[in-house]
C-alpha positions as CSV (number, residue, x, y, z in Angstrom):
1,M,7.5,-53.3,21.7
2,A,8.5,-49.9,20.6
3,A,10.2,-50.0,17.4
4,T,14.0,-49.0,17.3
5,G,16.6,-48.0,14.7
6,T,15.7,-46.3,11.5
7,F,12.5,-48.1,11.4
8,S,11.4,-45.6,13.9
9,L,12.1,-42.8,11.5
10,P,9.1,-40.3,11.0
11,T,7.1,-40.5,7.8
12,A,8.1,-36.8,7.2
13,L,11.4,-37.8,6.3
14,F,9.9,-39.4,3.0
15,D,8.0,-36.5,2.1
16,Y,9.0,-34.1,-0.6
17,Q,7.4,-31.3,-3.0
18,L,6.2,-32.9,-6.2
19,P,5.0,-30.0,-8.4
20,Q,1.8,-31.2,-10.4
21,E,3.6,-30.4,-13.8
22,S,6.2,-33.2,-13.0
23,I,3.5,-35.5,-12.9
24,A,3.0,-37.3,-16.4
25,Q,-0.5,-37.4,-17.6
26,E,-0.1,-39.5,-20.8
27,P,2.3,-42.4,-21.6
28,L,5.0,-41.4,-24.3
29,A,4.3,-42.5,-28.0
30,A,7.5,-45.0,-27.8
31,R,7.5,-47.1,-24.5
32,D,11.4,-47.0,-24.7
33,A,11.7,-43.2,-25.5
34,S,11.2,-42.5,-21.5
35,R,14.2,-41.4,-19.8
36,L,16.4,-43.5,-17.3
37,L,18.2,-41.8,-14.4
38,H,21.2,-44.2,-13.3
39,L,22.3,-44.0,-9.9
40,P,25.3,-45.5,-9.5
41,P,26.5,-46.9,-5.9
42,A,27.8,-43.9,-3.8
43,P,29.4,-41.5,-4.2
44,S,29.1,-41.5,-7.8
45,P,26.5,-38.8,-9.0
46,P,23.5,-39.7,-10.9
47,R,23.8,-40.0,-14.6
48,D,21.0,-39.2,-17.3
49,H,20.2,-41.9,-20.0
50,R,17.1,-43.1,-22.1
51,F,15.5,-46.3,-21.3
52,R,16.8,-47.8,-24.5
53,D,20.3,-47.7,-22.9
54,L,19.5,-50.2,-20.2
55,P,21.3,-53.1,-22.1
56,E,24.6,-51.1,-22.1
57,L,24.2,-50.4,-18.3
58,L,23.8,-54.0,-17.4
59,R,26.5,-56.8,-17.6
60,P,26.7,-60.3,-19.2
61,G,24.9,-62.7,-16.7
62,D,22.7,-60.2,-15.0
63,L,19.3,-61.3,-14.5
64,L,16.3,-59.0,-14.8
65,V,13.1,-59.9,-12.8
66,V,10.1,-58.6,-14.2
67,N,6.2,-58.7,-12.9
68,Q,4.2,-60.4,-15.6
69,T,0.5,-59.7,-14.1
70,R,-2.1,-58.3,-16.3
71,V,-4.3,-55.3,-15.1
72,R,-7.8,-56.2,-14.8
73,A,-10.5,-53.5,-15.9
74,A,-11.5,-53.1,-12.3
75,R,-13.1,-49.9,-12.4
76,L,-16.8,-50.3,-12.1
77,I,-19.2,-47.7,-12.4
78,G,-22.8,-47.8,-11.4
79,R,-26.0,-46.5,-9.6
80,R,-27.5,-47.2,-6.5
81,R,-31.3,-47.3,-5.7
82,G,-32.2,-43.7,-5.7
83,G,-29.9,-42.6,-8.6
84,G,-26.5,-41.8,-6.8
85,A,-23.4,-42.5,-8.7
86,V,-21.1,-45.5,-7.2
87,E,-17.6,-46.5,-8.2
88,L,-16.1,-49.9,-7.4
89,L,-12.5,-50.7,-7.7
90,V,-12.3,-54.6,-7.7
91,L,-8.8,-55.7,-6.1
92,F,-9.3,-59.6,-5.7
93,P,-11.7,-62.4,-5.3
94,L,-12.7,-63.6,-1.9
95,P,-13.3,-67.3,-0.8
96,A,-17.2,-66.9,-1.2
97,P,-18.6,-67.6,-4.7
98,G,-19.1,-64.2,-6.3
99,A,-17.4,-62.2,-3.6
100,Y,-14.7,-59.7,-4.3
101,A,-12.6,-57.2,-2.1
102,C,-13.4,-53.7,-3.6
103,L,-12.8,-50.3,-2.5
104,V,-16.3,-48.4,-2.8
105,R,-17.0,-45.0,-3.2
106,P,-18.9,-43.2,-1.5
107,G,-18.8,-46.2,0.9
108,R,-20.5,-44.3,3.6
109,R,-23.8,-44.1,1.9
110,L,-23.9,-47.8,1.0
111,P,-24.5,-50.1,4.2
112,P,-24.1,-53.8,4.1
113,G,-26.9,-55.1,2.1
114,A,-27.4,-52.1,-0.3
115,E,-27.5,-52.9,-4.3
116,V,-25.8,-51.1,-6.8
117,A,-26.6,-51.6,-10.7
118,L,-23.5,-52.0,-12.8
119,G,-23.1,-52.6,-16.6
120,A,-23.1,-55.6,-18.4
121,G,-26.2,-57.0,-16.3
122,L,-24.3,-57.0,-13.0
123,T,-25.7,-56.2,-9.7
124,A,-23.5,-55.7,-6.8
125,R,-24.5,-56.1,-2.9
126,M,-22.5,-54.4,-0.3
127,G,-21.2,-56.5,2.4
128,E,-19.1,-55.6,5.4
129,P,-15.7,-53.7,5.6
130,L,-12.6,-56.3,5.6
131,P,-10.8,-56.3,8.9
132,E,-7.3,-57.0,7.3
133,Q,-7.9,-54.3,4.4
134,R,-9.4,-51.2,6.2
135,A,-10.9,-49.1,3.5
136,A,-12.0,-52.1,1.3
137,R,-15.1,-54.2,1.8
138,A,-16.7,-57.4,0.6
139,V,-19.0,-57.0,-2.2
140,H,-21.0,-59.9,-3.8
141,L,-21.5,-59.7,-7.7
142,D,-24.4,-61.3,-9.4
143,G,-26.4,-61.4,-12.9
144,A,-23.7,-62.4,-15.3
145,A,-24.8,-65.6,-17.4
146,G,-21.3,-66.8,-17.4
147,D,-18.0,-66.1,-16.0
148,L,-17.8,-63.4,-13.3
149,D,-14.2,-62.3,-14.0
150,A,-15.3,-62.0,-17.9
151,A,-18.3,-59.8,-16.9
152,I,-16.2,-57.7,-14.8
153,E,-13.7,-57.1,-17.8
154,S,-16.6,-56.3,-20.2
155,A,-18.3,-53.9,-18.1
156,G,-15.1,-52.4,-16.4
157,E,-12.6,-49.6,-17.2
158,V,-8.9,-49.6,-16.8
159,P,-8.3,-47.9,-13.1
160,L,-5.8,-45.3,-13.7
161,P,-4.5,-43.7,-10.5
162,P,-6.4,-40.5,-9.4
163,Y,-3.6,-38.3,-10.3
164,I,-4.0,-39.0,-14.0
165,R,-6.6,-36.8,-15.4
166,V,-6.3,-37.5,-19.0
167,P,-8.2,-40.5,-20.7
168,L,-6.1,-43.3,-21.7
169,R,-6.0,-43.7,-25.8
170,S,-5.4,-47.3,-25.6
171,P,-6.0,-49.5,-22.6
172,E,-3.2,-52.0,-23.6
173,R,-0.7,-49.1,-23.1
174,Y,-1.4,-49.8,-19.3
175,Q,-0.2,-53.4,-19.8
176,T,3.4,-54.4,-20.1
177,V,4.6,-56.2,-23.1
178,F,5.3,-59.3,-21.4
179,S,2.1,-59.4,-19.3
180,T,0.5,-62.7,-19.5
181,G,-2.4,-65.0,-17.9
182,P,-5.8,-63.6,-16.9
183,P,-6.1,-60.0,-15.7
184,R,-6.0,-60.1,-11.9
185,S,-4.0,-56.7,-10.9
186,A,-5.8,-53.5,-9.9
187,A,-2.8,-51.3,-11.2
188,A,0.0,-52.0,-13.4
189,P,3.8,-52.8,-12.4
190,T,4.7,-49.6,-13.9
191,A,8.3,-50.0,-14.0
192,G,7.8,-52.6,-16.7
193,L,5.9,-50.1,-19.2
194,H,9.2,-49.0,-20.5
195,F,10.0,-52.2,-22.1
196,T,9.8,-53.1,-25.9
197,A,10.3,-56.0,-27.7
198,A,13.6,-54.1,-29.3
199,V,14.8,-53.7,-25.8
200,L,14.3,-57.3,-24.8
201,D,16.0,-58.6,-27.9
202,R,19.3,-56.5,-27.1
203,L,19.2,-57.7,-23.5
204,A,19.3,-61.4,-24.6
205,A,22.0,-60.4,-27.5
206,R,24.0,-59.2,-24.6
207,G,23.7,-62.4,-22.6
208,I,21.2,-60.5,-20.0
209,A,18.5,-62.7,-18.8
210,V,14.8,-62.2,-18.0
211,A,12.5,-64.1,-15.8
212,A,9.1,-63.6,-14.1
213,I,6.9,-63.3,-11.3
214,D,3.4,-62.8,-10.9
215,L,2.1,-60.3,-8.4
216,E,-1.2,-59.0,-8.3
217,V,-1.0,-55.4,-7.6
218,G,-3.8,-54.3,-5.0
219,F,-4.3,-52.1,-2.2
220,A,-1.1,-51.9,-0.7
221,T,0.1,-49.7,-4.1
222,F,-2.8,-47.2,-3.3
223,T,-2.3,-46.8,0.2
224,P,-0.1,-43.7,1.4
225,I,1.7,-43.8,4.7
226,R,-0.6,-41.8,7.2
227,T,1.0,-42.5,10.2
228,E,3.8,-40.4,11.8
229,R,6.4,-43.4,12.0
230,I,6.9,-45.6,9.4
231,A,7.0,-48.4,12.0
232,D,3.2,-48.0,12.4
233,H,2.4,-48.3,8.7
234,V,0.4,-51.6,8.0
235,V,1.0,-53.0,4.4
236,H,-1.9,-54.6,2.9
237,H,-1.6,-58.1,1.4
238,E,-0.8,-59.1,-2.1
239,R,-1.1,-62.4,-3.8
240,Y,2.2,-63.8,-5.6
241,R,3.7,-66.4,-7.3
242,V,7.6,-67.2,-7.9
243,P,7.9,-70.0,-10.5
244,V,10.3,-72.7,-10.9
245,K,12.0,-71.3,-13.7
246,T,12.7,-68.0,-12.1
247,A,14.0,-69.3,-8.9
248,A,16.4,-71.7,-11.0
249,A,17.3,-68.4,-13.0
250,V,18.1,-66.6,-9.6
251,A,20.2,-69.4,-8.5
252,A,21.8,-69.5,-12.0
253,A,22.8,-65.9,-11.9
254,R,24.1,-66.1,-8.3
255,A,26.5,-69.4,-9.3
256,G,27.7,-67.3,-12.4
257,G,28.4,-64.2,-10.9
258,G,25.7,-62.1,-12.1
259,R,23.6,-59.5,-10.5
260,V,19.9,-59.9,-9.7
261,I,17.9,-56.7,-10.7
262,A,14.1,-56.6,-9.8
263,V,11.9,-54.3,-12.2
264,G,9.4,-52.7,-9.8
265,T,8.8,-52.8,-6.3
266,T,6.4,-55.5,-6.7
267,A,9.0,-57.9,-8.0
268,V,11.1,-57.0,-5.0
269,R,8.2,-58.0,-2.8
270,A,7.5,-61.2,-4.4
271,L,11.5,-62.3,-4.3
272,E,11.8,-61.1,-0.8
273,S,8.5,-63.1,0.0
274,R,10.8,-66.5,-0.9
275,R,14.0,-65.6,0.3
276,A,16.3,-68.7,0.6
277,P,20.0,-69.2,1.6
278,G,22.5,-67.9,-0.6
279,R,20.5,-65.0,-1.7
280,T,18.3,-67.1,-3.8
281,V,14.7,-67.7,-3.6
282,A,12.4,-70.8,-3.3
283,A,9.6,-71.4,-5.9
284,G,6.0,-70.9,-4.7
285,G,3.6,-68.4,-3.6
286,G,0.8,-67.3,-1.5
287,V,0.0,-63.8,0.3
288,T,2.7,-61.4,1.1
289,R,2.6,-58.6,3.4
290,V,6.5,-57.9,3.5
291,F,7.2,-54.4,4.2
292,L,10.8,-53.4,3.2
293,H,12.4,-50.2,5.0
294,P,15.9,-49.4,6.2
295,D,16.0,-51.5,9.0
296,A,14.7,-54.4,7.0
297,P,16.5,-54.2,3.6
298,P,16.2,-56.7,0.7
299,Q,18.5,-59.3,0.7
300,V,18.0,-61.2,-2.8
301,I,18.4,-58.2,-5.2
302,D,21.4,-56.2,-6.3
303,G,19.8,-53.6,-8.3
304,L,16.2,-52.2,-8.7
305,L,14.7,-50.6,-11.9
306,T,11.9,-48.5,-10.5
307,N,9.5,-45.4,-11.7
308,F,9.5,-42.3,-9.6
309,H,7.3,-42.7,-6.6
310,Q,4.6,-40.5,-4.6
311,P,5.7,-38.6,-1.4
312,R,5.3,-40.6,2.0
313,S,4.6,-44.0,0.0
314,S,5.5,-47.4,1.2
315,L,7.0,-47.4,-2.6
316,L,9.5,-44.8,-1.5
317,V,10.5,-46.4,1.9
318,L,11.4,-49.5,-0.1
319,L,13.5,-47.5,-2.4
320,A,15.3,-46.1,0.7
321,S,15.7,-49.5,1.7
322,V,17.7,-50.2,-1.3
323,V,19.7,-46.9,-1.9
324,G,19.7,-45.2,1.6
325,V,17.6,-42.4,3.1
326,E,19.8,-39.7,2.0
327,R,20.6,-41.2,-1.4
328,W,17.2,-41.1,-2.7
329,R,17.0,-37.4,-1.9
330,I,19.8,-36.9,-3.9
331,A,18.3,-39.0,-7.1
332,Y,14.9,-37.2,-6.7
333,R,16.3,-33.8,-6.5
334,H,18.3,-34.3,-9.7
335,A,15.4,-36.0,-11.5
336,L,12.9,-32.7,-10.6
337,A,15.7,-30.2,-11.6
338,H,16.4,-32.0,-14.8
339,G,12.7,-32.4,-16.1
340,Y,12.1,-36.1,-15.5
341,R,8.3,-37.4,-15.6
342,F,7.0,-38.9,-12.4
343,L,4.6,-41.5,-11.1
344,S,2.8,-44.1,-13.6
345,F,3.5,-42.9,-17.0
346,G,6.8,-41.2,-16.0
347,D,10.3,-41.8,-16.5
348,C,12.4,-44.4,-14.4
349,M,15.6,-44.9,-12.5
350,L,18.1,-47.8,-12.2
351,C,19.9,-47.9,-8.7
352,W,22.1,-50.4,-6.8
353,F,21.9,-51.9,-3.5
354,E,24.1,-49.9,-0.8
355,T,26.1,-52.1,1.1
356,G,27.9,-49.2,3.4
């Protein structure tokens, strides 16, 4: 069946010129010193703030939902037989023992069965491409005396996006201050990188609650929209979990008249994957392929705190599902004209769901 409505919009409508000098190459020394562009509901214009102003931009009774995932040292460098360099990006474990879904470069030179020597005594054996992950393929890891996940963490590097060319001084700077649990993500939930303990304390003092979900950031974050229409784009799956406490916090915010603000697109996707009546969520988890766009906007959230995204990305389409196609352009034009820093280590914006 052909797509109808705004979902049939061409991907070109989510393109814009992003100068190289606008792409942040390093995080700021102080997380909460980043800039925050506040985009109130239309027709109010964008307003310039610092991230540490966030508590004053929210109301008592509001709820922030953050992604507490930790980033895996998922970039593994090795050599195949014959000496050629190989790079693996570990995405997530597969059901078979020792098997992981990985991005492989150069994949064309590594047929199934090819072996690659990695650090920490690890050996990788190439498997078949994964039908539901396109560029990803199964890779079987072996050689670790103990826990394979621990061996990956020991041998690997933090997988910074390819547009960042400056080495990261401290790997912990690519983790949020509220990250917890075993490292399982292939990228950081970057909207959370701006928070500090001081900001969290001030939010609590103002009666603004914080709850957490877990979503393992994977291939969906790395995949641009290459189709002519957004309707033809396939979002790859990511594993997530909405804890009982978080479902209760959303229900409490709704009952008390507070607003639910997702911190990052990953938090939006997790919440929308557990959507329940009354704009609440049900606890639980699984695998999500939810694709939010102007014809399928979020139902749970009232606001979104998010970084500035790449052109032609599903993340930008998600933003448009919250604020509208024209409204995101107004915000991005303002941000570029006023020197905001873009992408993973850049600044952020706070916006609100447009109901009209």
